[in-house]
C-alpha positions in Angstrom: 98.0 103.1 110.8 100.3 100.5 111.3 102.7 99.8 114.3 105.9 98.4 113.7 107.5 96.2 116.6 110.7 95.1 116.9 111.1 92.1 120.0 113.7 91.9 122.2 116.9 90.6 120.6 119.0 87.1 121.5 122.8 87.5 122.0 123.6 86.6 118.4 121.2 89.7 116.9 124.0 92.2 115.9 122.3 94.9 118.0 121.7 93.9 121.7 119.2 97.2 122.4 116.7 96.5 119.7 115.1 99.8 117.9 112.0 101.0 119.2 108.4 100.9 117.6 108.1 103.3 114.8 104.5 104.9 114.1 103.4 105.1 110.5 100.6 107.3 110.1 98.5 109.0 107.1 99.1 112.8 106.0 96.1 114.7 105.4 98.3 114.9 101.9 98.4 110.5 101.8 101.8 111.0 102.7 103.7 108.4 105.2 105.0 110.4 108.3 107.2 108.8 111.0 106.1 109.8 114.5 109.7 109.2 115.9 113.7 109.1 114.3 113.5 106.5 111.2 114.8 103.0 112.3 116.9 100.3 110.2 115.9 97.2 111.9 119.0 95.6 111.5 118.3 92.9 113.8 115.3 91.5 111.6 116.8 91.4 108.9 119.4 89.4 110.0 116.9 86.4 110.7 114.7 87.4 107.5 114.6 84.6 105.2 117.2 84.4 102.1 117.6 82.7 98.4 120.3 80.7 99.9 120.2 79.2 103.7 123.2 79.5 105.4 124.4 78.6 109.1 122.7 82.3 110.1 119.7 82.0 107.9 116.7 80.6 108.4 116.8 76.7 107.3 114.0 74.7 105.7 111.6 73.3 107.8 112.9 70.0 106.2 116.2 70.3 107.9 114.4 70.0 111.1 116.2 66.3 112.3 115.3 65.8 115.7 112.0 66.1 117.3 110.7 70.1 118.0 110.1 71.1 121.4 106.8 71.2 122.7 104.5 72.4 125.7 104.8 70.7 129.3 103.1 67.4 129.2 99.5 67.9 130.8 97.8 64.9 132.5 94.4 66.1 131.8 93.2 65.1 128.3 93.7 68.0 125.3 90.1 69.7 124.3 89.0 69.0 120.9 90.5 71.2 117.7 88.3 73.2 115.9 89.8 74.7 112.7 89.9 78.2 111.7 92.7 78.3 108.8 93.8 75.9 106.3 96.1 76.8 103.3 99.0 75.6 101.7 102.4 77.0 101.0 103.5 78.6 97.9 104.7 75.5 96.3 102.0 73.4 97.6 104.8 71.1 99.4 103.3 71.9 102.9 100.4 73.3 104.6 99.3 74.8 107.4 97.2 74.9 109.8 95.0 77.3 112.3 93.5 75.8 115.4 91.5 77.5 118.7 95.0 76.4 120.5 98.0 77.2 118.1 98.8 76.0 114.2 100.4 73.3 112.9 102.3 72.2 109.5 102.2 69.2 107.4 104.2 68.0 104.8 101.8 66.8 101.6 103.5 63.7 100.0 105.0 62.0 102.0 101.9 63.0 104.5 103.3 63.8 108.0 103.1 66.4 110.4 106.5 68.5 110.5 105.2 69.9 113.8 103.1 72.0 115.6 102.6 75.1 118.2 99.8 74.4 121.3 99.3 77.4 123.3 97.5 77.8 126.3 95.0 74.5 126.8 92.2 77.1 127.2 92.6 79.6 124.5 96.0 80.3 121.9 93.3 80.5 118.6 94.9 81.1 115.4 93.0 82.5 112.5 95.9 83.1 109.9 98.9 81.1 109.0 101.4 82.0 106.4 104.3 80.0 105.7 107.2 81.4 103.4 108.3 77.7 101.4 109.8 75.7 103.7 111.6 78.3 105.9 111.0 79.1 109.7 110.0 82.2 109.5 105.6 82.3 109.8 103.1 85.1 109.9 100.6 84.4 112.7 97.6 86.6 112.7 95.0 85.4 116.2 91.5 84.3 115.6 88.6 82.9 117.5 86.8 82.8 120.2 89.7 83.1 122.6 93.0 84.7 120.4 96.5 84.1 121.1 96.9 87.6 120.0 94.9 90.5 119.2 93.3 90.3 115.4 94.5 94.0 114.7 98.3 92.1 114.5 100.5 90.5 112.7 102.7 88.7 114.4 106.1 87.3 112.9 106.8 84.1 114.0 110.7 82.4 114.1 110.2 78.8 114.8 114.1 78.1 115.5 113.4 80.4 118.7 109.6 80.0 119.1 108.8 82.6 119.3 107.7 86.4 117.8 110.2 88.6 117.0 108.3 91.5 115.6 104.5 92.7 114.8 102.9 94.6 113.0 99.8 96.1 114.3 97.1 97.9 112.7 93.5 100.0 113.4 91.4 97.1 112.0 91.1 93.3 112.0 93.8 91.6 109.5 91.9 89.8 106.8 94.6 87.8 105.3 98.6 87.7 105.0 101.1 86.7 102.0 104.0 86.3 101.8 107.6 86.5 99.5 111.0 86.4 100.3 111.4 90.3 99.9 108.0 91.3 100.9 105.2 91.1 103.5 101.7 91.8 102.5 98.6 92.3 104.5 95.5 92.8 103.8 92.4 94.5 105.9 89.0 95.2 104.9 89.4 97.5 102.2 93.3 98.2 102.5 96.3 96.5 101.7 99.7 97.0 102.6 102.6 96.4 101.5 106.2 95.7 103.0 109.9 95.7 102.8 110.8 91.9 104.5 113.9 92.8 105.4 113.3 95.4 107.1 109.6 96.4 107.5 109.6 99.4 105.7 106.0 100.1 103.9 106.6 100.5 100.4 102.7 100.9 99.5 99.2 101.1 100.2 95.9 100.1 98.4 92.3 101.0 98.7 90.1 98.0 97.6 86.1 97.4 97.9 84.5 96.1 100.8 87.1 92.7 101.1 86.3 90.6 104.2 87.4 87.2 103.2 90.9 89.1 103.2 91.6 88.0 98.9 94.7 88.9 98.0 97.3 87.2 95.7 100.6 87.4 95.0 103.3 86.0 92.3 106.4 83.8 94.0 108.6 83.5 90.9 112.2 85.1 90.7 110.9 87.9 89.0 109.2 91.1 90.3 106.2 90.8 92.3 102.7 91.1 90.4 99.9 91.6 93.0 95.9 90.7 92.5 93.5 92.5 95.1 89.7 93.9 94.9 89.1 96.5 92.6 87.0 99.5 93.8 83.9 98.5 91.9 82.2 95.2 92.1 83.8 92.4 90.0 86.6 93.9 89.3 90.4 93.1 90.2 93.4 94.7 90.5 96.4 93.9 88.8 100.0 95.2 90.9 102.9 95.0 88.5 105.7 96.4 90.6 108.5 95.8 88.0 107.5 98.3 85.5 105.5 100.1 87.8 102.1 99.6 85.9 98.8 99.2 87.2 95.7 97.3 85.5 92.0 97.2 86.5 90.3 94.3 85.2 86.3 94.0 85.3 86.3 90.2 85.6 82.6 89.4 86.2 79.4 91.1 86.8 78.8 90.1 90.1 81.2 90.6 92.9 84.8 88.7 93.1 84.7 85.4 95.4 87.5 84.0 94.7 91.5 84.3 92.4 94.2 82.8 91.6 97.5 83.7 89.6 100.3 82.0 88.4 103.8 81.4 90.2 105.1 84.1 87.6 102.3 86.3 87.9 101.0 86.3 84.0 98.3 84.1 84.2 95.1 85.1 86.3 92.0 82.9 87.0 88.5 84.3 88.5 85.2 83.7 89.3 82.4 84.8 90.9 79.9 84.7 94.0 77.8 83.5 91.1 80.1 80.8 91.1 79.3 79.1 87.9 81.6 80.3 85.1 85.8 80.9 85.5 87.3 83.2 83.3 91.8 83.1 82.6 92.8 86.6 82.3 96.3 87.9 80.9 97.6 89.8 83.6 99.6 92.4 81.4 96.8 93.5 79.2 93.7 92.4 81.0 92.6 90.1 78.3 90.2 87.0 78.4 92.0 83.8 77.4 89.5 81.4 78.2 86.5 81.0 80.4 85.2 77.6 81.5 82.5 76.2 83.5 81.6 74.7 86.6 78.5 74.2 86.1 74.7 75.5 86.0 73.7 76.5 89.4 75.4 79.2 91.6 78.1 77.4 94.1 80.4 79.1 96.3 83.7 79.1 94.9 86.2 77.9 97.9 89.3 77.7 96.1 91.4 78.2 92.8 94.9 76.6 91.7 97.2 76.6 88.8 99.5 73.9 87.9 103.2 75.0 87.9 103.2 74.1 85.0 99.5 76.4 83.9 98.4 73.7 82.2 95.5 72.8 84.2 93.5 74.5 86.3 91.6 73.3 89.7 88.4 74.4 91.5 86.5 73.3 94.4 83.3 75.3 96.0 80.6 73.7 98.4 79.2 72.0 95.6 81.3 68.8 97.0 83.2 68.5 93.0 86.8 69.2 92.3 87.3 69.8 89.3 90.4 69.9 87.0 90.1 72.1 84.0 92.5 72.5 80.9 93.7 75.7 79.8 95.1 76.8 76.4 98.4 78.9 76.8 97.9 80.1 73.3 96.0 83.5 73.4 96.3 84.1 69.7 95.0 80.5 69.0 92.1 81.3 71.4 90.9 84.3 70.5 91.0 83.5 66.7 89.0 80.1 67.4 86.5 82.4 68.7 86.3 84.5 66.1 86.4 81.7 63.8 83.3 80.3 65.8 81.5 83.6 65.8 82.0 83.8 61.8 81.1 79.9 61.3 77.6 80.2 63.0 76.5 83.9 61.7 77.2 82.3 58.5 75.5 79.2 59.0 72.5 81.1 60.5 72.2 82.6 57.3 72.3 79.6 54.8 69.0 78.4 54.1 68.7 74.2 54.9 71.1 74.8 58.0 68.5 74.4 60.1 70.9 72.2 62.8 73.6 75.1 62.4 71.1 77.4 62.9 70.4 76.1 66.0 73.9 75.9 67.5 74.8 79.4 66.2 71.4 81.0 68.8 72.0 78.4 71.3 72.6 79.4 74.9 76.4 79.9 75.8 75.5 77.3 78.4 76.2 74.5 75.9 79.3 75.7 73.9 81.0 75.9 77.1 84.4 74.1 78.1 84.2 71.5 80.8 86.2 70.3 83.4 88.2 67.3 82.1 88.4 65.3 86.0 86.6 65.2 89.0 86.6 63.9 92.0 83.2 63.8 94.5 83.5 64.5 98.3 80.5 65.7 100.9 78.7 68.5 99.6 78.5 71.4 101.9 82.0 70.8 103.3 84.9 73.2 102.6 87.7 72.6 101.1 90.9 73.8 99.6 93.0 72.5 96.7 96.3 72.2 95.0 98.3 70.9 92.4 101.1 67.7 93.7 104.6 67.7 93.1 104.1 64.1 91.1 103.0 64.7 88.2 98.6 65.0 87.4 97.6 65.0 90.8 96.0 67.4 93.2 95.8 67.8 96.8 92.6 68.3 98.8 92.7 69.8 102.3 89.1 69.8 104.2 88.2 71.8 107.2 86.9 68.7 108.4 90.4 67.5 109.0 90.2 65.6 105.4 93.5 65.0 103.3 93.2 63.5 100.0 96.0 63.1 96.8 94.4 62.5 94.0 95.6 61.5 90.3 93.7 62.5 87.4 93.8 60.8 83.9 94.9 63.8 81.6 93.6 62.4 78.0 90.7 60.6 79.1 89.5 62.8 81.9 86.8 61.5 84.0 86.8 60.5 87.9 89.9 60.5 89.8 91.7 58.1 90.7 92.4 58.4 94.9 95.7 58.0 95.9 95.6 58.5 99.6 93.0 59.8 102.3 94.1 61.0 106.0 92.4 62.8 109.1 95.0 65.3 109.9 93.1 66.2 113.2 93.3 62.7 114.9 96.4 62.0 116.6 98.1 59.2 114.3 96.3 61.1 111.2 94.3 58.2 110.6 91.2 58.1 107.6 
C-alpha cells in the first residue's frame, strides 16, 4: 500500500488549496482501490519536468548562474561526512551523493560541485538520491543512523524551492528509486511500483524475488519505457516492454543476480551473478544471448555495469579493484554464426586423426576461449566503485565510496592500461586529490 501526498502549494500553483492524500490499497482481487475521491494532482503536474524547459517549468541545473542558498553558517566545525549513496544521473554527466547530513550534486566534466543541501548537523541522512537528468526535481529517501526522512517514503524535492513538494509512502523500506521524464519507479524488497510522473497515478505493480539491493534498470531514450528487474526465480531477470505490453523472462545465470544494466534505448541488457566471473549481454526483445565476456577466474562482487552511449563498449567495476572495458559485438546473427562455426570446427578437428592441438582446443575449458577486457584501470581492492562512460570519446568516469573521482581514457585499438586524466576527492572541501 502506498500513500500519495501533495504538499501545500506556493502562490504560483493553480490550486491554492492542494488535494489531500490519496490512499491506495490492494483488494482481494489485486485491483487498486482508492479510499478517498480520485485526485488529479494538477498542482504537481504544473512543476513536473517537461521535454522542453520554459520559465514556468523546471530549468536544468546548468542554468543556475548564482550560488544556491545554503543553511546558515555556524561557528562549529562540520562533522565528518559518511557516504550513504552514490549514483550517476541518466546521461552520466552528473552524479549525486547522499550523506549522513544531506545530499550533493556534482558535474563530471569539468569536475565541480553544483550544489549541496546539508540538513541538521546532527542528522539528516539521505540514503538515496535520484536525479532526473539535470532538472531541479529529485527523489530522496532517508537513510543512515539518523535519516532526514522515514526510509519507507520517497520525497519529491524541488530544489528551486528548496523543499519537498510531494511524497510516496509505503509499508516497508524503499530500496531504490528510478526516474524518467514520464515515470517514477519505486523498488521495495519484493515489489516494484510504477507511477505516472505528472499525477502520481499508480500504473503497475511487479512482484520480485528478494531484492535487498533494489536492483532495477529503466530505459531513458525518447521511446517507450523498458524496465528490467529481478524475476521470481534465482538467476532470472524480468523485462517489461510497456509499448508492446510484453513481459519477457530471461534465465540469465545459475546463481543469484548481482547487477545488471540496459542501454539508453532498452534494447540490450548486461547481467552478472553473485559469482562475478562472467557478464552476459542479452537482447531484451527476445531474450537471446548475444555475447559473454569474462571479468576474471575467481569470484568477485560486481558493483556496477555500464554501456557506452553507442553500445560499443561495456564497463565493469568490482571489489577486485579493477575497472574493465569490454568491446561489444552488435550483430546478433554474426555472433550466433561465429559460435555455430566454432562448435562445428571444433567437432571436426576432434574427429580428425593427427590434429592433437585442434583436439585439445575443442575440449579445453571454456575459460581459455573467453572474451577478456580490452582496457583496465586498477584501483584499491576492496573499495566500492561505480563506473560510467564519459562524454568525451573513449573515457570512463569512476566514483568511489571513499570520495574518489577518476576520469580515465582508454585506447580502443591497443587497449591495455587506461590513462588517468584527473583525480579528485569530492568529500574534501576543495575537491583536491
